[in-house]
NUTIPA-216528 format. One record per residue (C-alpha): residue number from 0; y, x, z. Coordinates in pm, whole numbers, always signed. Each point is the difference from the previous one (the first is absolute). Layout:
<recs>
+-----+--------+--------+--------+
! pos !      Y !      X !      Z !
+-----+--------+--------+--------+
! NUM !      Y !      X !      Z !
...
+-----+--------+--------+--------+
</recs>
This chain:
<recs>
+-----+--------+--------+--------+
! pos !      Y !      X !      Z !
+-----+--------+--------+--------+
!   0 ! +14428 !  -4280 ! +10573 !
!   1 !   +220 !   -204 !   +251 !
!   2 !   -275 !   -352 !    -63 !
!   3 !   -290 !   +238 !   +110 !
!   4 !   +174 !   +150 !   +324 !
!   5 !    +86 !   -375 !    +62 !
!   6 !   -340 !   -138 !    -27 !
!   7 !   -158 !   +333 !   +207 !
!   8 !   +239 !   -136 !   +292 !
!   9 !   -103 !   -397 !    -63 !
!  10 !   -327 !   +103 !    +15 !
!  11 !     +4 !   +256 !   +354 !
!  12 !   +219 !   -322 !   +122 !
!  13 !   -280 !   -227 !    -99 !
!  14 !   -312 !   +271 !   +148 !
!  15 !   +190 !    +79 !   +322 !
!  16 !    -70 !   +281 !   +228 !
!  17 !   -445 !    +98 !    -26 !
!  18 !   -123 !   +165 !   +333 !
!  19 !   -162 !   +337 !    -44 !
!  20 !   -355 !    -40 !    +49 !
!  21 !   -178 !   +119 !   +287 !
!  22 !    -76 !   +346 !     -2 !
!  23 !   -376 !   +112 !   +110 !
!  24 !    -66 !   +273 !   +211 !
!  25 !    +11 !   +284 !   -205 !
!  26 !   +358 !   -102 !    -81 !
!  27 !   +127 !   -106 !   +365 !
!  28 !    -60 !   +392 !   +171 !
!  29 !    +66 !   +236 !   -198 !
!  30 !   -328 !   +254 !    -48 !
!  31 !   +123 !   +264 !   +178 !
!  32 !    +13 !   -175 !   +353 !
!  33 !   -329 !   -176 !    -97 !
!  34 !   -197 !   +329 !    -58 !
!  35 !   +215 !   +169 !   +336 !
!  36 !   -186 !   -347 !   +197 !
!  37 !   -277 !    +16 !   -184 !
!  38 !   -160 !   +284 !   +264 !
!  39 !   +144 !   -105 !   +285 !
!  40 !   -158 !   -359 !    -30 !
!  41 !   -331 !   +242 !    -48 !
!  42 !    +39 !   +173 !   +237 !
!  43 !     +8 !   -205 !   +251 !
!  44 !   -262 !   -215 !   -111 !
!  45 !   -203 !   +273 !    -12 !
!  46 !    +95 !   +133 !   +381 !
!  47 !    -82 !   -383 !   +123 !
!  48 !   -368 !    +67 !   -137 !
!  49 !     +2 !   +330 !   +165 !
!  50 !   +110 !   -143 !   +351 !
!  51 !   -226 !   -306 !     +2 !
!  52 !   -312 !   +255 !    -79 !
!  53 !    +82 !   +222 !   +275 !
!  54 !    +71 !   -310 !   +230 !
!  55 !   -383 !    -87 !   -113 !
!  56 !    -71 !   +363 !    +98 !
!  57 !   +103 !    -99 !   +320 !
!  58 !   +242 !   +304 !    -11 !
!  59 !   +333 !   -210 !   +126 !
!  60 !   +268 !   +319 !    +26 !
!  61 !    -66 !    +39 !   -347 !
!  62 !    +21 !   -356 !   -120 !
!  63 !   +315 !    -14 !   +166 !
!  64 !   +164 !   +256 !   -130 !
!  65 !   -146 !    -70 !   -370 !
!  66 !   +167 !   -344 !    +42 !
!  67 !   +287 !    +77 !    +75 !
!  68 !    +25 !   +232 !   -299 !
!  69 !   -146 !   -299 !   -195 !
!  70 !   +334 !   -224 !    +99 !
!  71 !   +230 !   +281 !    -70 !
!  72 !   -156 !    +10 !   -315 !
!  73 !    -53 !   -360 !   -151 !
!  74 !   +312 !   -112 !   +236 !
!  75 !   +193 !   +217 !   -231 !
!  76 !   -183 !    -84 !   -342 !
!  77 !    -34 !   -338 !    +74 !
!  78 !   +338 !    -66 !   +172 !
!  79 !   +185 !   +189 !   -292 !
!  80 !   -155 !   -157 !   -316 !
!  81 !    +43 !   -380 !   +170 !
!  82 !   +347 !    +79 !    +77 !
!  83 !    +79 !   +103 !   -346 !
!  84 !   -240 !   -308 !   -149 !
!  85 !   +252 !   -184 !   +242 !
!  86 !   +286 !   +106 !   -110 !
!  87 !    -60 !    -62 !   -356 !
!  88 !    -56 !   -314 !    +82 !
!  89 !   +295 !    -96 !   +151 !
!  90 !   +229 !   +123 !   -251 !
!  91 !   +173 !   -215 !   -173 !
!  92 !   -202 !    -64 !   -329 !
!  93 !   +256 !    +44 !   -350 !
!  94 !   +125 !   -214 !   -208 !
!  95 !    -10 !   +142 !   -382 !
!  96 !   +203 !   -183 !   -276 !
!  97 !   -148 !    -68 !   -365 !
+-----+--------+--------+--------+
</recs>
């Protein structure tokens, strides 16, 4: 009854609030956002490799064009991924009371 509730209240007061465990990447970013950004990152890397191959072959015009695509897709993918990670790391941590 009342004694149990007061004992629980005293126990909570002694323990105090505890910090929530830091979430990992899977909990920080919604899976849909991660799945949306991964193809952009992959395309940026692929296009950068293609630009390097074109430059090594001596086709500088094609290499420049492909490099622009690499910067656009890679910048969008990795840039938004970094922004999402930074936003989640600067968010205030939750406090959980027992």
